N, C-alpha and C positions, 0 to 999 in steps of 0.2 A: 231304598232301601231303610229298614228298620235294624236298629241292635240296643241290646242291650249288654253292659259292659259287668261284673264282677270286679269289685276293689281289685288291682294289680292287673288286672288283664289286657293285654296288647292287641291292636289290631294295624295293620300294614295298610297306607292308602294310597290310592293310585289316580292320579291328575289325569290318565290316560289323552287322550284323540283331546278331549274338547273341557279337559280340568272338573272339578268336582267339588261343591263345599257340606264342609259336614257341619250341622247342625247339630248343639248339645242340648235338649231338651229337662233332662234333669242330671243332677251331681255335677262331679269336675271331673275333667276332662284334660292332661298332657299332654303338649303335642312337639313333636321338635321334626323342622321338614329341610334340615343339614343347611341352616342360611346363617347359622350362631346362633339362633334366638329360640329360646322357647316361650310356648305360649300355654297359658290357661284360659278355657274356657268353659264359663259356667253355664247355668237355665238359661236361656235368652239367645247364648252369643254363639258365632256362627266363624270359620275361616273360610279362605276359598284356594282351592291349591287350583297354583296352574297349569293346561297342558302339561304333560309330560313330567309334571314335580311328584315325587313322591315325600310321607310323610310316615311317621309314628304315634299311635296313640296312646296313653295308656289310663287308664282309670284308675284317679286318688281316691275315688273313693264308689260305691255304684252310681251307673251311670246310663243312661241311654241315649238315644245321638237319632240322626239321620240321617245320609251320606245320597246325595244325588246331581244331578247337574245343574251347573248356575244358572240361573236367568240371565238373558241376553241382555249386555249392557249393565250388569251389576256387579259390583266388585266389593265384594265385606271383608276386603284389607282396608277400605277407605274412610268405614265403621270404625268410631270406636268402641267398640266391644270388645275385642282384644285386648287382652293388657299382657305385658310381660312376666316370668315368672322373676322370683326374686332368686338369684346363684347363691 
């Protein structure tokens, strides 16, 4: 699923039964999933939600992203593409 977000727009993400992966294709997205950390995704970065995990994402500037199921055996959290936001 492709999604375009205006600056400040929020979306709720649901990992459901198999998990999900959010890929940022343009702009910057702030994401929190209740683990005590905030994540910033810029173009080319991705974040994987575990099965049953929820998250909230907000566009810090106009952004485009895709949301889909992760590939078997692939874990985006092992990639250095995610960086912590400053608090």
